[in-house]
PDB file of N, H, CA, C and O in Angstrom:
ATOM      1  N   UNK A   1      -7.949   8.342 -19.200  1.00  0.00           N
ATOM      2  CA  UNK A   1      -6.804   8.253 -18.318  1.00  0.00           C
ATOM      3  C   UNK A   1      -7.226   7.473 -17.070  1.00  0.00           C
ATOM      4  O   UNK A   1      -8.298   7.709 -16.513  1.00  0.00           O
ATOM      5  N   UNK A   2      -6.385   6.557 -16.645  1.00  0.00           N
ATOM      6  H   UNK A   2      -5.514   6.366 -17.098  1.00  0.00           H
ATOM      7  CA  UNK A   2      -6.692   5.750 -15.470  1.00  0.00           C
ATOM      8  C   UNK A   2      -5.894   6.264 -14.278  1.00  0.00           C
ATOM      9  O   UNK A   2      -4.698   6.536 -14.380  1.00  0.00           O
ATOM     10  N   UNK A   3      -6.582   6.391 -13.146  1.00  0.00           N
ATOM     11  H   UNK A   3      -7.554   6.169 -13.063  1.00  0.00           H
ATOM     12  CA  UNK A   3      -5.928   6.893 -11.949  1.00  0.00           C
ATOM     13  C   UNK A   3      -5.995   5.847 -10.842  1.00  0.00           C
ATOM     14  O   UNK A   3      -7.059   5.311 -10.533  1.00  0.00           O
ATOM     15  N   UNK A   4      -4.840   5.573 -10.258  1.00  0.00           N
ATOM     16  H   UNK A   4      -3.976   6.008 -10.510  1.00  0.00           H
ATOM     17  CA  UNK A   4      -4.737   4.663  -9.115  1.00  0.00           C
ATOM     18  C   UNK A   4      -3.835   5.341  -8.097  1.00  0.00           C
ATOM     19  O   UNK A   4      -2.764   5.842  -8.438  1.00  0.00           O
ATOM     20  N   UNK A   5      -4.274   5.352  -6.845  1.00  0.00           N
ATOM     21  H   UNK A   5      -5.143   4.944  -6.568  1.00  0.00           H
ATOM     22  CA  UNK A   5      -3.490   5.951  -5.774  1.00  0.00           C
ATOM     23  C   UNK A   5      -3.253   4.904  -4.694  1.00  0.00           C
ATOM     24  O   UNK A   5      -4.151   4.133  -4.358  1.00  0.00           O
ATOM     25  N   UNK A   6      -2.048   4.882  -4.156  1.00  0.00           N
ATOM     26  H   UNK A   6      -1.318   5.509  -4.429  1.00  0.00           H
ATOM     27  CA  UNK A   6      -1.728   4.037  -3.008  1.00  0.00           C
ATOM     28  C   UNK A   6      -1.622   4.955  -1.800  1.00  0.00           C
ATOM     29  O   UNK A   6      -0.837   5.903  -1.796  1.00  0.00           O
ATOM     30  N   UNK A   7      -2.409   4.668  -0.786  1.00  0.00           N
ATOM     31  H   UNK A   7      -3.047   3.898  -0.790  1.00  0.00           H
ATOM     32  CA  UNK A   7      -2.438   5.477   0.432  1.00  0.00           C
ATOM     33  C   UNK A   7      -1.761   4.682   1.541  1.00  0.00           C
ATOM     34  O   UNK A   7      -2.135   3.541   1.812  1.00  0.00           O
ATOM     35  N   UNK A   8      -0.767   5.285   2.179  1.00  0.00           N
ATOM     36  H   UNK A   8      -0.463   6.212   1.959  1.00  0.00           H
ATOM     37  CA  UNK A   8      -0.034   4.631   3.272  1.00  0.00           C
ATOM     38  C   UNK A   8      -0.206   5.475   4.524  1.00  0.00           C
ATOM     39  O   UNK A   8       0.077   6.672   4.523  1.00  0.00           O
ATOM     40  N   UNK A   9      -0.673   4.841   5.590  1.00  0.00           N
ATOM     41  H   UNK A   9      -0.904   3.868   5.591  1.00  0.00           H
ATOM     42  CA  UNK A   9      -0.850   5.540   6.868  1.00  0.00           C
ATOM     43  C   UNK A   9      -0.072   4.810   7.951  1.00  0.00           C
ATOM     44  O   UNK A   9      -0.157   3.588   8.074  1.00  0.00           O
ATOM     45  N   UNK A  10       0.681   5.565   8.730  1.00  0.00           N
ATOM     46  H   UNK A  10       0.750   6.557   8.630  1.00  0.00           H
ATOM     47  CA  UNK A  10       1.384   4.971   9.864  1.00  0.00           C
ATOM     48  C   UNK A  10       0.431   4.941  11.049  1.00  0.00           C
ATOM     49  O   UNK A  10      -0.253   5.923  11.336  1.00  0.00           O
ATOM     50  N   UNK A  11       0.395   3.811  11.729  1.00  0.00           N
ATOM     51  H   UNK A  11       0.951   3.013  11.496  1.00  0.00           H
ATOM     52  CA  UNK A  11      -0.432   3.651  12.923  1.00  0.00           C
ATOM     53  C   UNK A  11       0.433   3.068  14.031  1.00  0.00           C
ATOM     54  O   UNK A  11       1.522   2.549  13.786  1.00  0.00           O
ATOM     55  N   UNK A  12      -0.072   3.163  15.241  1.00  0.00           N
ATOM     56  H   UNK A  12      -0.957   3.585  15.439  1.00  0.00           H
ATOM     57  CA  UNK A  12       0.684   2.639  16.374  1.00  0.00           C
ATOM     58  C   UNK A  12      -0.272   1.954  17.332  1.00  0.00           C
ATOM     59  O   UNK A  12      -1.354   2.460  17.628  1.00  0.00           O
ATOM     60  N   UNK A  13       0.152   0.784  17.811  1.00  0.00           N
ATOM     61  H   UNK A  13       1.031   0.372  17.570  1.00  0.00           H
ATOM     62  CA  UNK A  13      -0.608   0.010  18.787  1.00  0.00           C
ATOM     63  C   UNK A  13       0.340  -0.281  19.941  1.00  0.00           C
ATOM     64  O   UNK A  13       1.269  -1.076  19.801  1.00  0.00           O
ATOM     65  N   UNK A  14       0.109   0.356  21.070  1.00  0.00           N
ATOM     66  H   UNK A  14      -0.645   1.002  21.183  1.00  0.00           H
ATOM     67  CA  UNK A  14       1.035   0.287  22.207  1.00  0.00           C
ATOM     68  C   UNK A  14       2.410   0.782  21.746  1.00  0.00           C
ATOM     69  O   UNK A  14       2.547   1.950  21.384  1.00  0.00           O
ATOM     70  N   UNK A  15       3.416  -0.073  21.753  1.00  0.00           N
ATOM     71  H   UNK A  15       3.304  -1.023  22.047  1.00  0.00           H
ATOM     72  CA  UNK A  15       4.765   0.353  21.371  1.00  0.00           C
ATOM     73  C   UNK A  15       5.112  -0.044  19.940  1.00  0.00           C
ATOM     74  O   UNK A  15       6.211   0.253  19.470  1.00  0.00           O
ATOM     75  N   UNK A  16       4.200  -0.707  19.244  1.00  0.00           N
ATOM     76  H   UNK A  16       3.308  -0.948  19.626  1.00  0.00           H
ATOM     77  CA  UNK A  16       4.490  -1.187  17.896  1.00  0.00           C
ATOM     78  C   UNK A  16       3.963  -0.231  16.832  1.00  0.00           C
ATOM     79  O   UNK A  16       2.819   0.218  16.898  1.00  0.00           O
ATOM     80  N   UNK A  17       4.809   0.073  15.853  1.00  0.00           N
ATOM     81  H   UNK A  17       5.739  -0.291  15.800  1.00  0.00           H
ATOM     82  CA  UNK A  17       4.392   0.869  14.706  1.00  0.00           C
ATOM     83  C   UNK A  17       4.108  -0.063  13.538  1.00  0.00           C
ATOM     84  O   UNK A  17       4.781  -1.078  13.360  1.00  0.00           O
ATOM     85  N   UNK A  18       3.113   0.290  12.755  1.00  0.00           N
ATOM     86  H   UNK A  18       2.566   1.114  12.900  1.00  0.00           H
ATOM     87  CA  UNK A  18       2.863  -0.439  11.526  1.00  0.00           C
ATOM     88  C   UNK A  18       2.270   0.515  10.503  1.00  0.00           C
ATOM     89  O   UNK A  18       1.861   1.626  10.840  1.00  0.00           O
ATOM     90  N   UNK A  19       2.227   0.074   9.254  1.00  0.00           N
ATOM     91  H   UNK A  19       2.560  -0.829   8.981  1.00  0.00           H
ATOM     92  CA  UNK A  19       1.764   0.912   8.168  1.00  0.00           C
ATOM     93  C   UNK A  19       0.624   0.213   7.455  1.00  0.00           C
ATOM     94  O   UNK A  19       0.750  -0.942   7.048  1.00  0.00           O
ATOM     95  N   UNK A  20      -0.479   0.910   7.305  1.00  0.00           N
ATOM     96  H   UNK A  20      -0.581   1.848   7.635  1.00  0.00           H
ATOM     97  CA  UNK A  20      -1.655   0.384   6.610  1.00  0.00           C
ATOM     98  C   UNK A  20      -1.609   0.879   5.163  1.00  0.00           C
ATOM     99  O   UNK A  20      -1.392   2.064   4.912  1.00  0.00           O
ATOM    100  N   UNK A  21      -1.815  -0.032   4.221  1.00  0.00           N
ATOM    101  H   UNK A  21      -1.991  -0.996   4.425  1.00  0.00           H
ATOM    102  CA  UNK A  21      -1.748   0.288   2.795  1.00  0.00           C
ATOM    103  C   UNK A  21      -3.131   0.064   2.185  1.00  0.00           C
ATOM    104  O   UNK A  21      -3.745  -0.986   2.370  1.00  0.00           O
ATOM    105  N   UNK A  22      -3.603   1.070   1.457  1.00  0.00           N
ATOM    106  H   UNK A  22      -3.104   1.923   1.306  1.00  0.00           H
ATOM    107  CA  UNK A  22      -4.890   0.968   0.769  1.00  0.00           C
ATOM    108  C   UNK A  22      -4.719   1.463  -0.659  1.00  0.00           C
ATOM    109  O   UNK A  22      -3.916   2.357  -0.927  1.00  0.00           O
ATOM    110  N   UNK A  23      -5.475   0.877  -1.566  1.00  0.00           N
ATOM    111  H   UNK A  23      -6.127   0.150  -1.349  1.00  0.00           H
ATOM    112  CA  UNK A  23      -5.449   1.287  -2.958  1.00  0.00           C
ATOM    113  C   UNK A  23      -6.808   1.880  -3.312  1.00  0.00           C
ATOM    114  O   UNK A  23      -7.854   1.298  -3.027  1.00  0.00           O
ATOM    115  N   UNK A  24      -6.766   3.049  -3.939  1.00  0.00           N
ATOM    116  H   UNK A  24      -5.916   3.522  -4.171  1.00  0.00           H
ATOM    117  CA  UNK A  24      -7.972   3.722  -4.378  1.00  0.00           C
ATOM    118  C   UNK A  24      -7.842   3.915  -5.881  1.00  0.00           C
ATOM    119  O   UNK A  24      -6.815   4.395  -6.363  1.00  0.00           O
ATOM    120  N   UNK A  25      -8.887   3.540  -6.628  1.00  0.00           N
ATOM    121  H   UNK A  25      -9.721   3.150  -6.237  1.00  0.00           H
ATOM    122  CA  UNK A  25      -8.836   3.652  -8.082  1.00  0.00           C
ATOM    123  C   UNK A  25     -10.143   4.240  -8.608  1.00  0.00           C
ATOM    124  O   UNK A  25     -11.200   4.095  -7.994  1.00  0.00           O
ATOM    125  N   UNK A  26     -10.047   4.898  -9.748  1.00  0.00           N
ATOM    126  H   UNK A  26      -9.189   5.016 -10.248  1.00  0.00           H
ATOM    127  CA  UNK A  26     -11.235   5.413 -10.417  1.00  0.00           C
ATOM    128  C   UNK A  26     -12.126   4.241 -10.820  1.00  0.00           C
ATOM    129  O   UNK A  26     -11.647   3.123 -11.010  1.00  0.00           O
ATOM    130  N   UNK A  27     -13.421   4.505 -10.947  1.00  0.00           N
ATOM    131  H   UNK A  27     -13.810   5.413 -10.792  1.00  0.00           H
ATOM    132  CA  UNK A  27     -14.371   3.436 -11.258  1.00  0.00           C
ATOM    133  C   UNK A  27     -14.073   2.738 -12.580  1.00  0.00           C
ATOM    134  O   UNK A  27     -14.391   1.559 -12.733  1.00  0.00           O
ATOM    135  N   UNK A  28     -13.469   3.440 -13.537  1.00  0.00           N
ATOM    136  H   UNK A  28     -13.211   4.398 -13.412  1.00  0.00           H
ATOM    137  CA  UNK A  28     -13.215   2.839 -14.847  1.00  0.00           C
ATOM    138  C   UNK A  28     -11.904   2.048 -14.909  1.00  0.00           C
ATOM    139  O   UNK A  28     -11.548   1.544 -15.974  1.00  0.00           O
ATOM    140  N   UNK A  29     -11.187   1.930 -13.802  1.00  0.00           N
ATOM    141  H   UNK A  29     -11.476   2.339 -12.936  1.00  0.00           H
ATOM    142  CA  UNK A  29      -9.949   1.142 -13.763  1.00  0.00           C
ATOM    143  C   UNK A  29     -10.318  -0.321 -13.517  1.00  0.00           C
ATOM    144  O   UNK A  29     -10.953  -0.637 -12.511  1.00  0.00           O
ATOM    145  N   UNK A  30      -9.923  -1.217 -14.430  1.00  0.00           N
ATOM    146  H   UNK A  30      -9.407  -0.960 -15.247  1.00  0.00           H
ATOM    147  CA  UNK A  30     -10.253  -2.632 -14.239  1.00  0.00           C
ATOM    148  C   UNK A  30      -9.489  -3.215 -13.047  1.00  0.00           C
ATOM    149  O   UNK A  30      -8.432  -2.705 -12.676  1.00  0.00           O
ATOM    150  N   UNK A  31     -10.018  -4.268 -12.456  1.00  0.00           N
ATOM    151  H   UNK A  31     -10.877  -4.682 -12.757  1.00  0.00           H
ATOM    152  CA  UNK A  31      -9.317  -4.923 -11.340  1.00  0.00           C
ATOM    153  C   UNK A  31      -7.923  -5.366 -11.790  1.00  0.00           C
ATOM    154  O   UNK A  31      -7.731  -5.763 -12.939  1.00  0.00           O
ATOM    155  N   UNK A  32      -6.962  -5.294 -10.882  1.00  0.00           N
ATOM    156  H   UNK A  32      -7.117  -4.971  -9.949  1.00  0.00           H
ATOM    157  CA  UNK A  32      -5.590  -5.671 -11.206  1.00  0.00           C
ATOM    158  C   UNK A  32      -4.952  -6.322  -9.998  1.00  0.00           C
ATOM    159  O   UNK A  32      -5.481  -6.220  -8.891  1.00  0.00           O
ATOM    160  N   UNK A  33      -3.859  -6.970 -10.185  1.00  0.00           N
ATOM    161  H   UNK A  33      -3.430  -7.053 -11.084  1.00  0.00           H
ATOM    162  CA  UNK A  33      -3.162  -7.650  -9.103  1.00  0.00           C
ATOM    163  C   UNK A  33      -1.693  -7.320  -9.165  1.00  0.00           C
ATOM    164  O   UNK A  33      -1.278  -6.482  -9.965  1.00  0.00           O
ATOM    165  N   UNK A  34      -0.928  -7.941  -8.366  1.00  0.00           N
ATOM    166  H   UNK A  34      -1.265  -8.622  -7.716  1.00  0.00           H
ATOM    167  CA  UNK A  34      -1.307  -8.947  -7.387  1.00  0.00           C
ATOM    168  C   UNK A  34      -1.973  -8.313  -6.180  1.00  0.00           C
ATOM    169  O   UNK A  34      -1.893  -7.100  -5.987  1.00  0.00           O
ATOM    170  N   UNK A  35      -2.632  -9.134  -5.362  1.00  0.00           N
ATOM    171  H   UNK A  35      -2.697 -10.119  -5.519  1.00  0.00           H
ATOM    172  CA  UNK A  35      -3.253  -8.583  -4.155  1.00  0.00           C
ATOM    173  C   UNK A  35      -2.200  -7.935  -3.258  1.00  0.00           C
ATOM    174  O   UNK A  35      -1.070  -8.414  -3.161  1.00  0.00           O
ATOM    175  N   UNK A  36      -2.581  -6.858  -2.614  1.00  0.00           N
ATOM    176  H   UNK A  36      -3.499  -6.468  -2.693  1.00  0.00           H
ATOM    177  CA  UNK A  36      -1.656  -6.134  -1.750  1.00  0.00           C
ATOM    178  C   UNK A  36      -1.857  -6.530  -0.297  1.00  0.00           C
ATOM    179  O   UNK A  36      -2.992  -6.695   0.151  1.00  0.00           O
ATOM    180  N   UNK A  37      -0.760  -6.685   0.447  1.00  0.00           N
ATOM    181  H   UNK A  37       0.162  -6.551   0.083  1.00  0.00           H
ATOM    182  CA  UNK A  37      -0.925  -6.861   1.891  1.00  0.00           C
ATOM    183  C   UNK A  37      -1.473  -5.560   2.472  1.00  0.00           C
ATOM    184  O   UNK A  37      -1.081  -4.480   2.032  1.00  0.00           O
ATOM    185  N   UNK A  38      -2.364  -5.646   3.444  1.00  0.00           N
ATOM    186  H   UNK A  38      -2.682  -6.524   3.801  1.00  0.00           H
ATOM    187  CA  UNK A  38      -2.944  -4.408   3.979  1.00  0.00           C
ATOM    188  C   UNK A  38      -2.148  -3.830   5.141  1.00  0.00           C
ATOM    189  O   UNK A  38      -2.342  -2.668   5.498  1.00  0.00           O
ATOM    190  N   UNK A  39      -1.261  -4.611   5.734  1.00  0.00           N
ATOM    191  H   UNK A  39      -1.104  -5.555   5.445  1.00  0.00           H
ATOM    192  CA  UNK A  39      -0.436  -4.108   6.840  1.00  0.00           C
ATOM    193  C   UNK A  39       1.022  -4.498   6.646  1.00  0.00           C
ATOM    194  O   UNK A  39       1.336  -5.600   6.195  1.00  0.00           O
ATOM    195  N   UNK A  40       1.897  -3.574   6.996  1.00  0.00           N
ATOM    196  H   UNK A  40       1.641  -2.680   7.362  1.00  0.00           H
ATOM    197  CA  UNK A  40       3.336  -3.839   7.048  1.00  0.00           C
ATOM    198  C   UNK A  40       3.797  -3.472   8.449  1.00  0.00           C
ATOM    199  O   UNK A  40       3.461  -2.402   8.957  1.00  0.00           O
ATOM    200  N   UNK A  41       4.564  -4.352   9.073  1.00  0.00           N
ATOM    201  H   UNK A  41       4.837  -5.221   8.661  1.00  0.00           H
ATOM    202  CA  UNK A  41       5.075  -4.039  10.411  1.00  0.00           C
ATOM    203  C   UNK A  41       6.565  -3.730  10.372  1.00  0.00           C
ATOM    204  O   UNK A  41       7.197  -3.562  11.415  1.00  0.00           O
ATOM    205  N   UNK A  42       7.121  -3.655   9.176  1.00  0.00           N
ATOM    206  H   UNK A  42       6.607  -3.792   8.329  1.00  0.00           H
ATOM    207  CA  UNK A  42       8.540  -3.379   9.017  1.00  0.00           C
ATOM    208  C   UNK A  42       8.697  -2.306   7.936  1.00  0.00           C
ATOM    209  O   UNK A  42       8.260  -2.501   6.802  1.00  0.00           O
ATOM    210  N   UNK A  43       9.315  -1.181   8.283  1.00  0.00           N
ATOM    211  H   UNK A  43       9.670  -1.023   9.205  1.00  0.00           H
ATOM    212  CA  UNK A  43       9.469  -0.066   7.343  1.00  0.00           C
ATOM    213  C   UNK A  43      10.295  -0.457   6.123  1.00  0.00           C
ATOM    214  O   UNK A  43      10.016   0.009   5.018  1.00  0.00           O
ATOM    215  N   UNK A  44      11.293  -1.295   6.302  1.00  0.00           N
ATOM    216  H   UNK A  44      11.519  -1.673   7.199  1.00  0.00           H
ATOM    217  CA  UNK A  44      12.118  -1.723   5.166  1.00  0.00           C
ATOM    218  C   UNK A  44      11.308  -2.561   4.178  1.00  0.00           C
ATOM    219  O   UNK A  44      11.470  -2.416   2.966  1.00  0.00           O
ATOM    220  N   UNK A  45      10.443  -3.432   4.684  1.00  0.00           N
ATOM    221  H   UNK A  45      10.311  -3.550   5.668  1.00  0.00           H
ATOM    222  CA  UNK A  45       9.588  -4.234   3.802  1.00  0.00           C
ATOM    223  C   UNK A  45       8.637  -3.337   3.014  1.00  0.00           C
ATOM    224  O   UNK A  45       8.414  -3.557   1.824  1.00  0.00           O
ATOM    225  N   UNK A  46       8.078  -2.331   3.675  1.00  0.00           N
ATOM    226  H   UNK A  46       8.259  -2.153   4.643  1.00  0.00           H
ATOM    227  CA  UNK A  46       7.179  -1.396   3.005  1.00  0.00           C
ATOM    228  C   UNK A  46       7.922  -0.637   1.915  1.00  0.00           C
ATOM    229  O   UNK A  46       7.424  -0.515   0.796  1.00  0.00           O
ATOM    230  N   UNK A  47       9.087  -0.134   2.223  1.00  0.00           N
ATOM    231  H   UNK A  47       9.492  -0.233   3.132  1.00  0.00           H
ATOM    232  CA  UNK A  47       9.887   0.605   1.251  1.00  0.00           C
ATOM    233  C   UNK A  47      10.218  -0.273   0.047  1.00  0.00           C
ATOM    234  O   UNK A  47      10.068   0.159  -1.096  1.00  0.00           O
ATOM    235  N   UNK A  48      10.656  -1.469   0.292  1.00  0.00           N
ATOM    236  H   UNK A  48      10.778  -1.819   1.220  1.00  0.00           H
ATOM    237  CA  UNK A  48      10.987  -2.412  -0.786  1.00  0.00           C
ATOM    238  C   UNK A  48       9.761  -2.694  -1.649  1.00  0.00           C
ATOM    239  O   UNK A  48       9.862  -2.728  -2.876  1.00  0.00           O
ATOM    240  N   UNK A  49       8.619  -2.895  -1.027  1.00  0.00           N
ATOM    241  H   UNK A  49       8.537  -2.868  -0.030  1.00  0.00           H
ATOM    242  CA  UNK A  49       7.391  -3.171  -1.756  1.00  0.00           C
ATOM    243  C   UNK A  49       7.026  -1.993  -2.664  1.00  0.00           C
ATOM    244  O   UNK A  49       6.714  -2.195  -3.837  1.00  0.00           O
ATOM    245  N   UNK A  50       7.060  -0.791  -2.145  1.00  0.00           N
ATOM    246  H   UNK A  50       7.313  -0.626  -1.192  1.00  0.00           H
ATOM    247  CA  UNK A  50       6.676   0.390  -2.925  1.00  0.00           C
ATOM    248  C   UNK A  50       7.663   0.616  -4.074  1.00  0.00           C
ATOM    249  O   UNK A  50       7.250   0.906  -5.196  1.00  0.00           O
ATOM    250  N   UNK A  51       8.941   0.486  -3.804  1.00  0.00           N
ATOM    251  H   UNK A  51       9.277   0.250  -2.893  1.00  0.00           H
ATOM    252  CA  UNK A  51       9.935   0.707  -4.857  1.00  0.00           C
ATOM    253  C   UNK A  51       9.817  -0.339  -5.970  1.00  0.00           C
ATOM    254  O   UNK A  51      10.028  -0.011  -7.137  1.00  0.00           O
ATOM    255  N   UNK A  52       9.489  -1.573  -5.640  1.00  0.00           N
ATOM    256  H   UNK A  52       9.317  -1.839  -4.691  1.00  0.00           H
ATOM    257  CA  UNK A  52       9.322  -2.609  -6.646  1.00  0.00           C
ATOM    258  C   UNK A  52       8.001  -2.469  -7.393  1.00  0.00           C
ATOM    259  O   UNK A  52       7.909  -2.878  -8.551  1.00  0.00           O
ATOM    260  N   UNK A  53       6.988  -1.906  -6.767  1.00  0.00           N
ATOM    261  H   UNK A  53       7.063  -1.573  -5.826  1.00  0.00           H
ATOM    262  CA  UNK A  53       5.672  -1.728  -7.372  1.00  0.00           C
ATOM    263  C   UNK A  53       5.719  -0.747  -8.524  1.00  0.00           C
ATOM    264  O   UNK A  53       4.935  -0.870  -9.465  1.00  0.00           O
ATOM    265  N   UNK A  54       6.617   0.222  -8.476  1.00  0.00           N
ATOM    266  H   UNK A  54       7.254   0.322  -7.711  1.00  0.00           H
ATOM    267  CA  UNK A  54       6.637   1.251  -9.505  1.00  0.00           C
ATOM    268  C   UNK A  54       7.341   0.806 -10.786  1.00  0.00           C
ATOM    269  O   UNK A  54       7.305   1.523 -11.785  1.00  0.00           O
ATOM    270  N   UNK A  55       7.975  -0.355 -10.773  1.00  0.00           N
ATOM    271  H   UNK A  55       8.005  -0.938  -9.961  1.00  0.00           H
ATOM    272  CA  UNK A  55       8.716  -0.832 -11.959  1.00  0.00           C
ATOM    273  C   UNK A  55       7.775  -1.451 -12.972  1.00  0.00           C
ATOM    274  O   UNK A  55       8.216  -1.905 -14.027  1.00  0.00           O
TER     275      UNK A  55
END
C-alpha cells in the first residue's frame, strides 16, 4: 500500500496570510508529478488546487 500525505500550514508575515504545502510519502512511493507549488497566497487558489488534485 502506498501512502502520500499533503500537509498544509497557514502562516502569516506581517498582515499577509499564506499557506505552505508539503508532500510526505512513504519511502516505497515512486517519485510523481506534477511539481507542487510550495506557497499559496490566495485561499481560493489553494482550495481549487486541492480539489483538482484528488480527481
